[in-house]
C-alpha positions, 0 to 999 in steps of 0.5 A: 397153548389153549385157545380158551385163554389168550396168552399175555403176547396175544393180549399185548398184540390185541391192545397194541392194534386196538390203539393203532385202530383208534388213532385212525377210526371210522372217520378215517375209513369213511373219508377214504371211501368218500374220496374214493382212495385206498386206506394207504396211510393205515395199511402202511403204518400197520406194515411198518409196525409189523402187523400185516406180516405177523403170520409170515415166517421170520426169515422173510421179514414176518412176525413168525406167528400164524393165523391166530396172531393175523386174526387179532390184528384184523378184529381189533382194526375192525372193532375200531371201525377201521378194518383192512379188508386186504389183510384177508387176502394179501398175507392171510391167502397169498402169504400163507400159500407162498410161504408153504408152497412157494419156491425160494425165489417166490418167498424172497421176491414176495414175503418181505414186501407183503409183510412190510406193506410195501407190496400187496397181493390180490387172490382170484378164484371166483368166475362168472359161471363158477361161483361156489363151484370151483370145480367149474372154473374155466380159467386154464393154463397151457404150456408154451415152451418153457412158459405158461399161457393163461386165459379166462375170466374172474369176478369180485376180485378185491383190491386189484387196483391196489395190488402188484400181482394177483394169485390166480387159480386156474386149471391145467390139463393132466397129461396122463388123464386129460382132466383139468386140475387146479393150479396157482399162478402169480400174475403181475397186474401190469402183464400184457393181456391182463385187464381189469374192469371195476364192478359198480357196487352198492357196498361202500368200501375202500377196497374196490372190486373188479372183473378180470379178463385174462387173454393169453397172459404169458407167465414164466415157468416161475410164476407157477406156485408149488407143484402142478399135481397138488393144486387142491391142497395148495388151494385149500391151504389158502381158503381156510385162513380166508374163512378164519380171516372173514370171521375176524372181519365180521366179529370186529364189525359186530363189536364196533356196532354193538359198542356204538349201540351200547353208548347210545343206549347208556346215554339216550333218555326218552322217559325217566331213565336211559333206553338201555335200562329196558330189557327190550333194549338190553337184552337183544344187545347182551344176546349180540354180545354173547354170539360175537363171543361164541364166534370168537371162540370157534375162530380161535379154535380154527386158527389154532388148529390151522397153525398147528398143522391140522388142515382137516380139522381146520377146515371144519372149524374155519367153516363153522367160525365164518358161519358163526361170525357171519350170523353174529355180525348181521344180528349185532349191526341190525340190532345196533341200528335198531337201537338208535332208531332213526339216528341209526340210519343217519351219516352222523352215527355211521351205521347204516352203511354197515347194514350192506357190509355185514351181509358180505360175511354171510355171502363171501367167501363161501355162503352159509348155505355151502357151509351147511352143506359141508357140515351136513355131509362132511361132519354129519355124514349125511348124503351129499346134495350137490 
C-alpha cells in the first residue's frame, strides 16, 4: 500500500468519522469546556462505533488497523471542530505499548476497554526537572518482595481525572551496573499514595492537565509492562505514535480554522467583491492549505513506516511530521484569525481560543527545537549539541 493515495477503506473511514464529528462539532466542545466536563458523549459514541480502538488488535476488541487509521480518526474529528486529545494518549500511546509489550493478562485487562471507550488510560512521562531530557527522570521504582514501590512527581499529565490508570515512566536500578534505566508501570488512579492536582491553565480544553505525586505507591509485579531491561525500546514504541497523533491533532485544527476563514472570505463583502477575491487574502489561505497538505503527507509516511514495523524510520518521519504539522497549524490559525479581523477575536466565530491551542502542537510532546536537534544530529550527522 502506498502512502500517497489513500485506500478506499481509508476514504470510507475518513468520511464516516467526519460525519460523526459534524454531528457534535465545535459547539459541543465549547459547551463541555464551559461546563468543565470531559467530552464523554463523543468519546463514548466513538468507542461504540469502533473508532477509538481502530489501531488495536482484533483479538482484543480493536479494529486490527494501525496508527494510520487512528490518525485519520483524530484528524477528521479535529477538522469538524471536536478533536479528542485523549486519542493521542489512551489508544495511541498506552494501547500500542500494551499490545506490543504487555503480558496476556495486561492485554485482556486493558485493551478491550481502551478499544470500546469504557476504560481510559493517561500517560505520565514529563517531570518538573526533566522536561525534554527524559534521562533526568527521577521517578523510581524499587522492589519490595514481589511488589514494586513507585515514588516521584509528574507534571502536565492530560486527562487524569477521566482515567482509570496512568502508564507511568519510571526508572529501576540495574543490579549489574547500579545505573537507572527506564521502565513503564500501569498505575491505577485510585491506588494508595497516588495524588493528582489540577494545573491552572490558560488553555481552554476539555481535557485538564495535572501534577501527580507518587508516594511509595505499591504495585504488584504484574504492573510492570514488558521487560524491565527493554524500557527504552518500549518507551519509544509509544512516543513515535504520540508524535504522529499530535500531527493529526494539529492538521485537524488547522483544517478547521482554514475552513472557517475560507467561508468568511467567500461571503464577506466590504467593497465591491468578496474579500476572498483579493490576493492579499486568498494567497495566504492557499499557502496555509498547501502547508497542511504537505504536513499530512509526512504524517502518512510516518504512520506507514510505524505500522510496517520500521521503528527507526518512523522515528525520523514522526518527528518531521509533528514539526511540520505544528508549524502549519499555527500559521493556519493565525491567518484564519487575521482574515476575520475583529470577528476573529469574538466568541461567536470561535477562532480566538485556537490561538493558544495551536501553540500546543509546537510545544508538546516535544518542542520544535528538540526536533531540530534530532534531525541535525541523527539525520544530518552533525555534532550533538545537547
